[in-house]
C-alpha positions as CSV (number, residue, x, y, z in Angstrom):
1,M,-20.4,-5.7,-15.0
2,T,-20.9,-2.9,-17.5
3,T,-20.4,0.7,-16.5
4,S,-21.5,3.9,-18.0
5,P,-19.1,6.7,-19.1
6,E,-21.2,9.1,-17.0
7,T,-20.4,7.2,-13.8
8,E,-17.1,5.3,-14.1
9,S,-13.5,6.0,-15.2
10,P,-12.2,2.8,-16.8
11,R,-8.7,4.2,-16.6
12,I,-8.4,4.0,-12.8
13,R,-8.6,0.7,-11.0
14,I,-8.9,0.6,-7.2
15,G,-8.1,-2.3,-5.0
16,A,-7.1,-3.2,-1.4
17,A,-3.8,-3.9,0.2
18,G,-3.6,-7.4,1.5
19,S,-6.4,-9.8,2.4
20,H,-6.9,-8.2,5.8
21,G,-6.5,-11.5,7.6
22,R,-8.8,-13.4,5.2
23,G,-6.2,-15.3,3.2
24,N,-5.6,-14.5,-0.5
25,L,-8.5,-16.5,-1.9
26,E,-11.1,-15.1,0.4
27,G,-9.6,-11.7,0.1
28,L,-10.1,-11.8,-3.7
29,R,-13.7,-13.0,-3.2
30,E,-14.4,-10.2,-0.8
31,A,-12.9,-7.7,-3.2
32,S,-15.2,-9.0,-5.9
33,R,-18.2,-8.9,-3.6
34,M,-17.5,-5.3,-2.7
35,G,-17.1,-4.2,-6.3
36,L,-13.3,-3.5,-6.1
37,D,-11.0,-4.0,-9.0
38,G,-8.2,-6.0,-7.4
39,M,-5.9,-6.7,-4.5
40,E,-2.2,-6.3,-3.6
41,V,-0.7,-9.4,-2.2
42,E,1.6,-8.4,0.7
43,F,4.7,-10.3,1.6
44,T,5.4,-8.1,4.6
45,Y,7.7,-10.3,6.6
46,G,8.8,-12.8,4.0
47,V,7.7,-14.6,0.8
48,R,5.8,-17.6,2.3
49,L,3.3,-18.1,-0.4
50,P,3.8,-21.6,-1.9
51,P,4.0,-21.6,-5.7
52,A,0.9,-23.8,-6.1
53,A,-1.1,-21.4,-3.9
54,A,0.1,-18.4,-6.0
55,E,-1.1,-20.1,-9.1
56,E,-4.5,-20.9,-7.5
57,A,-4.9,-17.3,-6.4
58,G,-3.9,-16.1,-9.9
59,C,-6.5,-18.3,-11.5
60,L,-9.2,-17.1,-9.1
61,A,-8.3,-13.4,-9.8
62,D,-8.5,-14.1,-13.5
63,R,-12.0,-15.7,-13.2
64,L,-13.2,-12.8,-11.1
65,G,-11.7,-10.2,-13.4
66,L,-9.5,-8.7,-10.7
67,F,-6.0,-7.3,-10.9
68,L,-3.2,-8.5,-8.6
69,S,0.0,-6.8,-7.6
70,V,2.7,-7.7,-5.1
71,H,4.4,-5.9,-2.3
72,A,7.8,-7.4,-1.5
73,P,9.0,-7.7,2.1
74,Y,10.0,-4.6,4.1
75,Y,13.4,-6.0,5.0
76,I,15.1,-4.7,1.8
77,N,18.1,-2.4,1.5
78,L,19.8,-2.5,-1.9
79,A,22.2,0.2,-0.7
80,S,23.5,-1.5,2.5
81,D,27.2,-1.4,3.3
82,E,26.9,-5.1,4.1
83,S,27.1,-7.4,1.1
84,A,25.1,-10.1,2.8
85,K,22.2,-7.8,3.4
86,V,22.3,-6.6,-0.2
87,A,22.3,-10.3,-1.4
88,A,19.4,-11.1,0.9
89,S,17.5,-8.1,-0.3
90,R,17.9,-9.2,-3.9
91,Q,16.7,-12.7,-3.0
92,R,13.6,-11.3,-1.4
93,I,12.8,-9.2,-4.4
94,L,13.4,-12.1,-6.8
95,A,11.2,-14.5,-4.7
96,S,8.5,-11.8,-4.8
97,C,8.9,-11.6,-8.6
98,H,8.6,-15.3,-9.0
99,R,5.4,-15.4,-7.0
100,A,4.1,-12.4,-8.9
101,H,4.7,-14.2,-12.2
102,L,2.7,-17.2,-10.9
103,L,0.0,-14.9,-9.6
104,G,-0.3,-13.1,-12.9
105,A,0.6,-9.9,-11.1
106,R,2.6,-7.4,-13.1
107,D,3.8,-4.8,-10.6
108,V,6.2,-5.7,-7.8
109,V,6.4,-2.9,-5.2
110,F,9.3,-2.5,-2.7
111,H,11.1,0.1,-0.7
112,A,14.6,0.2,-2.3
113,G,16.9,1.3,0.5
114,F,18.3,3.7,3.0
115,Y,21.0,6.4,2.9
116,Q,22.6,5.4,6.2
117,G,25.0,8.3,6.1
118,K,26.0,7.9,2.5
119,P,25.7,10.8,0.0
120,A,22.4,10.6,-2.0
121,A,24.3,10.3,-5.2
122,R,26.3,7.2,-3.9
123,T,23.1,5.6,-2.6
124,Y,21.4,6.2,-6.0
125,D,24.3,4.5,-7.9
126,L,24.2,1.5,-5.6
127,I,20.5,1.0,-6.0
128,R,20.6,1.6,-9.8
129,D,23.2,-1.1,-10.2
130,Q,21.3,-3.6,-8.1
131,L,18.1,-2.9,-10.1
132,E,19.9,-3.6,-13.3
133,T,21.2,-6.9,-11.9
134,L,17.6,-7.8,-10.8
135,Q,16.2,-7.0,-14.2
136,R,18.8,-9.2,-15.9
137,E,17.7,-12.1,-13.7
138,I,14.0,-11.3,-14.3
139,R,14.6,-11.4,-18.1
140,R,16.6,-14.7,-17.8
141,N,13.7,-16.3,-16.0
142,G,11.1,-15.0,-18.4
143,W,9.0,-13.5,-15.6
144,R,6.4,-11.1,-16.8
145,V,6.8,-8.5,-14.0
146,V,7.9,-4.9,-13.6
147,L,10.0,-3.7,-10.6
148,C,8.1,-0.7,-9.1
149,P,10.2,1.0,-6.3
150,E,8.0,3.1,-4.1
151,T,8.1,6.7,-2.9
152,T,8.9,6.7,0.8
153,G,7.4,8.8,3.6
154,K,10.6,10.1,5.2
155,P,13.3,12.4,3.7
156,S,15.8,10.2,5.5
157,Q,14.9,7.3,3.2
158,F,15.8,6.8,-0.4
159,G,12.6,7.2,-2.4
160,A,12.0,10.8,-3.3
161,L,9.9,11.1,-6.5
162,E,12.8,12.7,-8.3
163,E,15.1,9.7,-7.5
164,L,12.6,7.2,-8.7
165,Q,11.9,9.1,-11.9
166,R,15.6,9.1,-12.6
167,L,15.7,5.3,-11.9
168,M,12.9,4.9,-14.5
169,E,14.9,6.8,-17.1
170,D,18.2,5.0,-16.3
171,T,16.9,1.4,-15.9
172,G,13.5,1.2,-17.5
173,C,11.8,0.1,-14.2
174,G,8.4,1.3,-13.2
175,L,7.5,3.1,-10.0
176,T,4.9,3.2,-7.2
177,V,3.6,6.6,-6.3
178,D,2.5,6.5,-2.7
179,F,0.5,9.6,-2.4
180,A,0.2,9.4,1.4
181,H,4.0,9.1,1.6
182,L,4.5,12.2,-0.6
183,Y,1.9,14.0,1.6
184,A,4.0,13.2,4.7
185,R,7.3,14.0,3.0
186,Q,6.0,17.5,2.1
187,Q,4.3,18.1,5.5
188,G,0.9,18.1,4.0
189,D,1.7,20.7,1.4
190,I,0.8,18.9,-1.9
191,D,-0.7,20.1,-5.1
192,Y,-2.1,17.1,-6.8
193,E,-2.8,18.9,-10.1
194,A,0.8,20.1,-10.4
195,L,2.0,16.7,-9.4
196,Q,0.2,14.9,-12.2
197,Q,2.2,16.9,-14.7
198,R,5.4,15.3,-13.4
199,L,4.1,11.7,-13.4
200,P,3.9,9.2,-16.3
201,Q,0.6,8.6,-18.0
202,S,0.4,5.1,-16.5
203,F,1.6,4.0,-13.1
204,H,1.0,2.0,-9.9
205,A,0.0,3.9,-6.8
206,H,-1.0,3.7,-3.1
207,F,-3.3,5.9,-1.1
208,S,-4.4,6.2,2.5
209,G,-4.7,8.8,5.3
210,I,-1.5,9.4,7.1
211,E,-0.1,10.9,10.3
212,F,3.3,12.6,10.1
213,T,5.8,14.5,12.2
214,A,8.6,16.9,11.2
215,K,10.6,13.8,10.2
216,G,7.9,12.6,7.9
217,E,5.6,9.5,8.0
218,K,4.4,8.3,11.4
219,K,1.6,5.9,10.5
220,H,-1.1,5.1,8.0
221,I,-4.7,6.0,9.1
222,R,-8.1,5.7,7.6
223,A,-8.7,7.5,4.3
224,S,-11.4,10.2,4.2
225,P,-13.5,11.5,1.3
226,A,-12.2,15.1,1.9
227,H,-8.7,13.8,1.6
228,F,-9.3,11.7,-1.5
229,R,-11.4,14.1,-3.6
230,P,-8.6,16.4,-4.7
231,L,-6.5,13.5,-5.9
232,A,-9.5,11.9,-7.7
233,R,-10.1,15.2,-9.5
234,A,-6.5,15.5,-10.5
235,L,-6.2,12.0,-11.8
236,L,-9.4,12.4,-13.9
237,N,-8.4,15.8,-15.1
238,H,-5.1,14.4,-16.5
239,A,-6.7,11.2,-17.8
240,K,-4.2,9.1,-15.9
241,R,-4.2,5.3,-16.2
242,V,-3.6,4.2,-12.6
243,T,-3.8,1.1,-10.5
244,L,-4.5,2.6,-7.0
245,V,-4.2,0.4,-3.9
246,C,-5.7,1.5,-0.6
247,E,-3.3,0.9,2.3
248,S,-5.4,2.3,5.1
249,P,-6.0,0.2,8.3
250,A,-9.4,-0.6,6.7
251,P,-8.3,-1.1,3.1
252,Y,-11.5,-2.7,1.7
253,K,-14.0,-0.3,3.3
254,D,-11.8,2.7,2.3
255,A,-11.2,1.4,-1.2
256,V,-15.0,1.2,-1.7
257,M,-15.3,4.8,-0.5
258,M,-12.6,5.8,-3.0
259,K,-14.4,4.1,-5.8
260,R,-17.6,5.9,-4.9
261,I,-15.8,9.3,-4.8
262,L,-14.1,8.6,-8.1
263,K,-17.5,7.8,-9.7
264,E,-19.1,10.9,-8.3
265,T,-16.2,13.1,-9.4
266,H,-16.2,11.6,-12.9
267,A,-20.0,12.1,-13.1
268,I,-19.8,15.7,-12.1
269,A,-17.0,16.3,-14.6
270,H,-19.0,14.6,-17.4
271,K,-22.1,16.7,-16.7
272,R,-20.0,19.8,-16.7
273,K,-18.5,18.8,-20.1
274,M,-21.9,18.1,-21.5
275,R,-23.2,21.5,-20.4
276,L,-20.3,23.3,-22.0
277,Q,-20.7,21.4,-25.2
278,N,-24.4,22.2,-25.3
279,R,-23.7,25.9,-24.6
280,D,-21.1,26.0,-27.3
281,R,-23.5,24.3,-29.7
282,G,-26.2,26.8,-28.9
283,N,-23.9,29.7,-29.4
284,K,-22.9,28.4,-32.8
285,E,-26.6,28.0,-33.9
286,F,-27.4,31.5,-32.6
287,T,-24.6,33.1,-34.7
288,H,-25.7,31.3,-37.8
């Protein structure tokens, strides 16, 4: 499907989190039918996708022209005081990376760990060391994936944007910017324009509505146009190259809404740019 520069931003891809009970193959078909750009495969409670099924889903995504990403299980804590839990966390991430490789998915998303009473600096060091171990194993296996730890929704969790940016610098990993989590961490006080200046030019991201308390994230809720428009404007203004996955309770419907808002916002910005160019051209002709 071709798109016009007046209506579409080719730099921002929007997809849905999970198959929403359809299974990966039907989830991909539904994403394609609804005009979405891809889907994030969720291993919420464990990596149970057989290798052959991962390859089949990857082939279908390729035929449909859809991206795939992977969310590793939630039972991960690379900073645990218990070595068995750290080893199990590593194994869950590596299993996710293996399936991502078979799927043709580049980005592997996960929540890295918890402070559990440890100083933030000590927690950071533990997680950094484990990421380096994981990356050596990924290179040894030749898997074409990128570890993308995610910003978290509670200040009590490891995963502030500053911590993940430092991990990127120290280990070369990627990151997942969950804008809803940042919104909850900051009690709804978020400046998307200023935030873009701190982010890399290309990154993986999540978005949804969110309820929060004084302690941070409470639960994900439906995304609304009014909530998404400021982010859409900021992403377009800064020409970011983003894969943006909707994690709302209705991820497919809300992802379609997000694509619509993005197109509308891009079209408005394009028309404004054309008007300014025509005005400047007219001023130059008048002066000559």
